N, C-alpha and C positions, 0 to 999 in steps of 0.2 A: 680467518678471523680470530682475533685474540679473545681470550676468555675474561678480559678485564671488565669489572663492573664498577659503576660509579655510584657512591652513596651520597645522598644529599641529607645533611643534618641541619635542621632548623634550630635557631637560637632557643626557641621555646622547648624543643626536645632536649637540648643539651642542659638547660636549667633543670628540667624535670629529672633527667638521669642523675645529675649532680646532687639534687635534693634527696633522691632515693638512696644513692650511695652514702651520703652523709648520715641519713637516718639509720641505715644498716650498720654503719660504723659505730654510731652512738649506742644503738641497741646492743651490739656486741660488747662494747666496753662496759656498759651497765650490767649485762649478764655476767661478765667475768668478775666484776667487783662484787656482785651479790653472791656468786657461787664460790669464790675463794674464801677459805677460812680467815677469820680476822685475828690479828695479834696472837698467833700461836708461838709459844716459846718451846723449843725443843730442849728437853732436859734428859740427862742420863739417868742412871739408877739412883743417884743421890736424892735427897729430900726435895720435894716440890715446894713445901711450905715450912715456915718456922711455926711450930705448934703454939697455939694460944687462941685467944679471943680478940678480934680486931673490930674496931668501931668506926663508923662513918656517920657524920651528923647532917641531918636535913633541918634547915631552919624554916619553920612555918609561921610567918608573921611574928618573928622574934622568939618563938618558943622552940627549943631544940628537941628533935626526935632522933634517937640513935638507932641505926641499923647495925646489928652485931653479927659477926660471922665467926664461928668457931672452927678451927682446922687442926688436923693432926699433921704428921710429916708429909703424908701423901693424899689425904682426903679432906674434903669439906664435910664437916660433921653436922653443922646446924646454921640456920639463918633465922634471926628473930629480931623483933622490935623491942626496945627498952625505953623507959621514961615516957611512955605513952600516957598523956594526961587525959582528963575527961574532955577538955576542949578539943584535943586532937580527935578523940572518938566521935564527938558531935559534929565537928566541922569537916573532918576527913574520914568518913566512915568506910571508905574503900581501901584504906591503907592496910589494915590488918588482913582482910581476905585476899587482897592482891599479893601481899608479901607471902602469905601462906601458899598460894598457888605458885609463885615464883620460887619459893624455897624448895618445893617438891621437884621442880624442873632442875634447879641448880644442883640439888643433891643427886638426882638421877644422872645428869650428864657431867657432874663434877666440874662445872664451869659456869661462869656468869655470862659468858659470851654466847648467848643463845637467843633465839627468836621466840619469845613466849607467845602463845596463842591466847589472846585476851580481847575483850570488848572495851577495855580501858587502857589504851596504849600510853597515854600521858602519865597516869598514876604509876603504871607498871614501869615505864621508862625512868621515872624519878627514883623508884625503889631499886631498879636494876643498876643504875649509875652509882647509887650508894653502896650496893653490894660489891660492884667492881672496884670502887674506891677502897673499901675495906680489904678486899682480897689483894690489891696491889701492895698493901702494907705487909701482908702475910707471905708474899713470895720470897723464897730463900734465894740469896744471891747465887748466881751461877758462876762457878769457878772455872768454866770452860772458856778458852780464848777462841773467839769467833772472828 
């Protein structure tokens, strides 16, 4: 007698296996995207930034609010708000404390590409995008050919 075995697969089982395999692939891709570092730029020993203070503007109902970032050649030195009016303070009371929290993390990690721990993700996201925008102006051009 031969040792051949016959497997019978029903259409329902094939669909179920396909769905599970697809879900596993999607989860794997999402995990890889979340775990890989975002937009990192490899630089040599030359300067990372052009020293100075750079600004990004947030328009809140037609009134500008400036997020300013001060950098040295290799470090982020400060992140702060300027031109904060009384209207901004009254209608957007979370901007100052959220930027203070974000500034601590940006200065600690020397990057704006972080995942801040906050209960106010929308406000923090707006401020983080403004910090990223200001830092993009500060990056020194890379003279390496890649």
